[in-house]
MOPAC internal coordinates of N, CA, C and O (Angstrom, degrees):
PM7 1SCF
backbone

  N    0.0000 0     0.00 0     0.00 0    0    0    0
  C    1.4289 1     0.00 0     0.00 0    1    0    0
  C    1.5372 1   111.63 1     0.00 0    2    1    0
  O    1.2310 1   120.89 1   144.91 1    3    2    1
  N    1.3119 1   115.90 1   -35.09 1    3    2    1
  C    1.5066 1   119.47 1   179.46 1    5    3    2
  C    1.5138 1   108.03 1   -63.37 1    6    5    3
  O    1.2310 1   119.59 1   138.74 1    7    6    5
  N    1.3635 1   118.38 1   -41.26 1    7    6    5
  C    1.4751 1   118.09 1   179.35 1    9    7    6
  C    1.4964 1   112.73 1   -59.75 1   10    9    7
  O    1.2310 1   119.10 1   138.65 1   11   10    9
  N    1.3212 1   119.32 1   -41.35 1   11   10    9
  C    1.4816 1   122.57 1   178.94 1   13   11   10
  C    1.5231 1   109.13 1   -63.75 1   14   13   11
  O    1.2310 1   118.62 1   140.31 1   15   14   13
  N    1.3402 1   120.24 1   -39.69 1   15   14   13
  C    1.4294 1   123.25 1   178.63 1   17   15   14
  C    1.5105 1   112.29 1   -63.88 1   18   17   15
  O    1.2310 1   120.58 1   142.65 1   19   18   17
  N    1.3245 1   116.50 1   -37.35 1   19   18   17
  C    1.4718 1   121.17 1   177.60 1   21   19   18
  C    1.4643 1   111.93 1   -64.50 1   22   21   19
  O    1.2310 1   120.16 1   138.37 1   23   22   21
  N    1.3663 1   117.30 1   -41.63 1   23   22   21
  C    1.4442 1   120.96 1   177.83 1   25   23   22
  C    1.4822 1   110.62 1   -62.65 1   26   25   23
  O    1.2310 1   119.66 1   138.10 1   27   26   25
  N    1.3417 1   118.26 1   -41.90 1   27   26   25
  C    1.4333 1   124.23 1   179.00 1   29   27   26
  C    1.5721 1   110.25 1   -56.68 1   30   29   27
  O    1.2310 1   121.26 1   135.61 1   31   30   29
  N    1.3100 1   115.19 1   -44.39 1   31   30   29
  C    1.4623 1   121.10 1   179.17 1   33   31   30
  C    1.5138 1   109.77 1   -65.92 1   34   33   31
  O    1.2310 1   119.90 1   136.19 1   35   34   33
  N    1.3539 1   117.80 1   -43.81 1   35   34   33
  C    1.4569 1   120.39 1   179.90 1   37   35   34
  C    1.5239 1   110.36 1   -62.42 1   38   37   35
  O    1.2310 1   120.09 1   138.35 1   39   38   37
  N    1.3274 1   117.43 1   -41.65 1   39   38   37
  C    1.4737 1   119.78 1   179.00 1   41   39   38
  C    1.5310 1   111.53 1   -66.63 1   42   41   39
  O    1.2310 1   120.71 1   143.24 1   43   42   41
  N    1.3050 1   116.25 1   -36.76 1   43   42   41
  C    1.4617 1   121.12 1   177.15 1   45   43   42
  C    1.5275 1   110.95 1   -62.42 1   46   45   43
  O    1.2310 1   121.16 1   136.81 1   47   46   45
  N    1.2969 1   115.39 1   -43.19 1   47   46   45
  C    1.4996 1   119.89 1  -179.01 1   49   47   46
  C    1.5725 1   108.73 1   -68.13 1   50   49   47
  O    1.2310 1   122.14 1   136.07 1   51   50   49
  N    1.3088 1   113.50 1   -43.93 1   51   50   49
  C    1.5197 1   118.42 1   179.68 1   53   51   50
  C    1.5456 1   110.17 1   -59.89 1   54   53   51
  O    1.2310 1   120.70 1   134.18 1   55   54   53
  N    1.3843 1   116.27 1   -45.82 1   55   54   53
  C    1.4448 1   121.08 1  -177.42 1   57   55   54
  C    1.5510 1   108.74 1   -62.23 1   58   57   55
  O    1.2310 1   120.04 1   135.21 1   59   58   57
  N    1.3153 1   117.53 1   -44.79 1   59   58   57
  C    1.4281 1   120.81 1  -178.76 1   61   59   58
  C    1.5148 1   111.26 1   -61.72 1   62   61   59
  O    1.2310 1   120.29 1   133.96 1   63   62   61
  N    1.3167 1   117.05 1   -46.04 1   63   62   61
  C    1.5130 1   120.84 1  -179.85 1   65   63   62
  C    1.5008 1   109.04 1   -62.73 1   66   65   63
  O    1.2310 1   119.20 1   132.64 1   67   66   65
  N    1.3482 1   119.14 1   -47.36 1   67   66   65
  C    1.4570 1   121.58 1  -175.50 1   69   67   66
  C    1.5114 1   111.74 1   -64.89 1   70   69   67
  O    1.2310 1   121.03 1   132.92 1   71   70   69
  N    1.3415 1   115.63 1   -47.08 1   71   70   69
  C    1.4581 1   116.53 1  -179.06 1   73   71   70
  C    1.5174 1   113.47 1   -66.74 1   74   73   71
  O    1.2310 1   119.15 1   144.80 1   75   74   73
  N    1.3074 1   119.22 1   -35.20 1   75   74   73
  C    1.4879 1   120.73 1   177.34 1   77   75   74
  C    1.4971 1   112.86 1   -66.48 1   78   77   75
  O    1.2310 1   120.51 1   158.71 1   79   78   77
  N    1.3656 1   116.64 1   -21.29 1   79   78   77
  C    1.4543 1   121.73 1   178.23 1   81   79   78
  C    1.5225 1   110.87 1   -91.76 1   82   81   79
  O    1.2310 1   119.37 1  -178.55 1   83   82   81
  N    1.2931 1   118.80 1     1.45 1   83   82   81
  C    1.4450 1   124.10 1   179.18 1   85   83   82
  C    1.5275 1   115.31 1    89.62 1   86   85   83
  O    1.2310 1   121.53 1  -163.31 1   87   86   85
  N    1.3491 1   114.67 1    16.69 1   87   86   85
  C    1.4613 1   119.26 1  -176.66 1   89   87   86
  C    1.5043 1   110.98 1   -99.40 1   90   89   87
  O    1.2310 1   122.02 1    10.53 1   91   90   89
  N    1.3178 1   113.74 1  -169.47 1   91   90   89
  C    1.4509 1   121.36 1  -177.95 1   93   91   90
  C    1.5008 1   108.88 1  -140.72 1   94   93   91
  O    1.2310 1   119.52 1   -39.12 1   95   94   93
  N    1.3408 1   118.53 1   140.88 1   95   94   93
  C    1.4511 1   125.03 1   177.84 1   97   95   94
  C    1.5231 1   108.90 1  -125.46 1   98   97   95
  O    1.2310 1   120.05 1   -47.18 1   99   98   97
  N    1.3771 1   117.51 1   132.82 1   99   98   97
  C    1.4308 1   117.22 1   179.23 1  101   99   98
  C    1.5498 1   107.76 1  -147.92 1  102  101   99
  O    1.2310 1   121.65 1   -15.16 1  103  102  101
  N    1.3027 1   114.44 1   164.84 1  103  102  101
  C    1.4863 1   121.72 1  -179.75 1  105  103  102
  C    1.5312 1   109.13 1  -126.98 1  106  105  103
  O    1.2310 1   121.27 1   -40.15 1  107  106  105
  N    1.3025 1   115.18 1   139.85 1  107  106  105
  C    1.5053 1   120.34 1   171.25 1  109  107  106
  C    1.5279 1   104.66 1  -122.13 1  110  109  107
  O    1.2310 1   122.41 1   -48.59 1  111  110  109
  N    1.3158 1   112.98 1   131.41 1  111  110  109
  C    1.4625 1   120.74 1  -176.41 1  113  111  110
  C    1.5270 1   112.52 1  -130.14 1  114  113  111
  O    1.2310 1   120.89 1   -40.36 1  115  114  113
  N    1.2839 1   115.91 1   139.64 1  115  114  113
  C    1.4517 1   121.09 1   176.95 1  117  115  114
  C    1.5507 1   108.41 1  -131.75 1  118  117  115
  O    1.2310 1   121.31 1   -52.81 1  119  118  117
  N    1.2829 1   115.10 1   127.19 1  119  118  117
  C    1.4917 1   119.08 1  -178.54 1  121  119  118
  C    1.5377 1   109.24 1   -54.44 1  122  121  119
  O    1.2310 1   121.02 1   -50.19 1  123  122  121
  N    1.2891 1   115.65 1   129.81 1  123  122  121
  C    1.4476 1   121.99 1   177.91 1  125  123  122
  C    1.5139 1   116.55 1    83.51 1  126  125  123
  O    1.2310 1   120.89 1   171.32 1  127  126  125
  N    1.3726 1   115.90 1    -8.68 1  127  126  125
  C    1.4282 1   118.92 1  -178.33 1  129  127  126
  C    1.5134 1   111.99 1  -116.27 1  130  129  127
  O    1.2310 1   119.38 1   167.82 1  131  130  129
  N    1.3215 1   118.79 1   -12.18 1  131  130  129
  C    1.4418 1   121.96 1  -179.57 1  133  131  130
  C    1.5383 1   112.71 1    96.59 1  134  133  131
  O    1.2310 1   121.30 1    12.92 1  135  134  133
  N    1.3079 1   115.13 1  -167.08 1  135  134  133
  C    1.4496 1   120.41 1  -175.29 1  137  135  134
  C    1.5351 1   109.74 1  -125.78 1  138  137  135
  O    1.2310 1   121.27 1   -33.19 1  139  138  137
  N    1.3122 1   115.18 1   146.81 1  139  138  137
  C    1.4540 1   122.14 1   172.62 1  141  139  138
  C    1.5061 1   110.95 1  -117.36 1  142  141  139
  O    1.2310 1   121.30 1   -57.69 1  143  142  141
  N    1.3283 1   115.12 1   122.31 1  143  142  141
  C    1.4567 1   120.39 1   176.43 1  145  143  142
  C    1.5239 1   110.90 1  -100.06 1  146  145  143
  O    1.2310 1   120.97 1   -51.82 1  147  146  145
  N    1.2896 1   115.75 1   128.18 1  147  146  145
  C    1.4759 1   121.24 1  -178.57 1  149  147  146
  C    1.5056 1   112.14 1  -126.64 1  150  149  147
  O    1.2310 1   119.16 1   -22.35 1  151  150  149
  N    1.3495 1   119.21 1   157.65 1  151  150  149
  C    1.4006 1   119.99 1   174.02 1  153  151  150
  C    1.5485 1   108.91 1  -151.13 1  154  153  151
  O    1.2310 1   120.77 1   -20.11 1  155  154  153
  N    1.2961 1   116.14 1   159.89 1  155  154  153
  C    1.4752 1   124.45 1   172.01 1  157  155  154
  C    1.5042 1   108.72 1  -127.22 1  158  157  155
  O    1.2310 1   121.70 1   -32.56 1  159  158  157
  N    1.3342 1   114.36 1   147.44 1  159  158  157
  C    1.4398 1   122.15 1   173.29 1  161  159  158
  C    1.5207 1   108.47 1  -132.70 1  162  161  159
  O    1.2310 1   119.01 1   -39.29 1  163  162  161
  N    1.3276 1   119.49 1   140.71 1  163  162  161
  C    1.4503 1   119.87 1   179.88 1  165  163  162
  C    1.5382 1   111.25 1   -66.19 1  166  165  163
  O    1.2310 1   120.37 1   -26.44 1  167  166  165
  N    1.3110 1   116.89 1   153.56 1  167  166  165
  C    1.4253 1   124.27 1   177.79 1  169  167  166
  C    1.5834 1   107.71 1   -75.62 1  170  169  167
  O    1.2310 1   120.75 1   -47.48 1  171  170  169
  N    1.2891 1   116.16 1   132.52 1  171  170  169
  C    1.4542 1   121.16 1   177.73 1  173  171  170
  C    1.5194 1   111.19 1   -58.77 1  174  173  171
  O    1.2310 1   120.89 1   -46.69 1  175  174  173
  N    1.3592 1   115.90 1   133.31 1  175  174  173
  C    1.4622 1   120.21 1   177.24 1  177  175  174
  C    1.5025 1   112.91 1    78.99 1  178  177  175
  O    1.2310 1   119.27 1  -178.12 1  179  178  177
  N    1.2947 1   119.00 1     1.88 1  179  178  177
  C    1.4876 1   119.24 1  -178.14 1  181  179  178
  C    1.5231 1   111.39 1   -88.29 1  182  181  179
  O    1.2310 1   120.10 1   180.00 1  183  182  181

């Protein structure tokens, strides 16, 4: 259970960082195949 809680904290920190930089974080999940976490960040100076 502790391991799952640590991942939740890590994802929370990542989401906060990415969104404050103007990016987006999302997850795609398929039963039996696992989950894919993706994010975008804007290009500097664009």
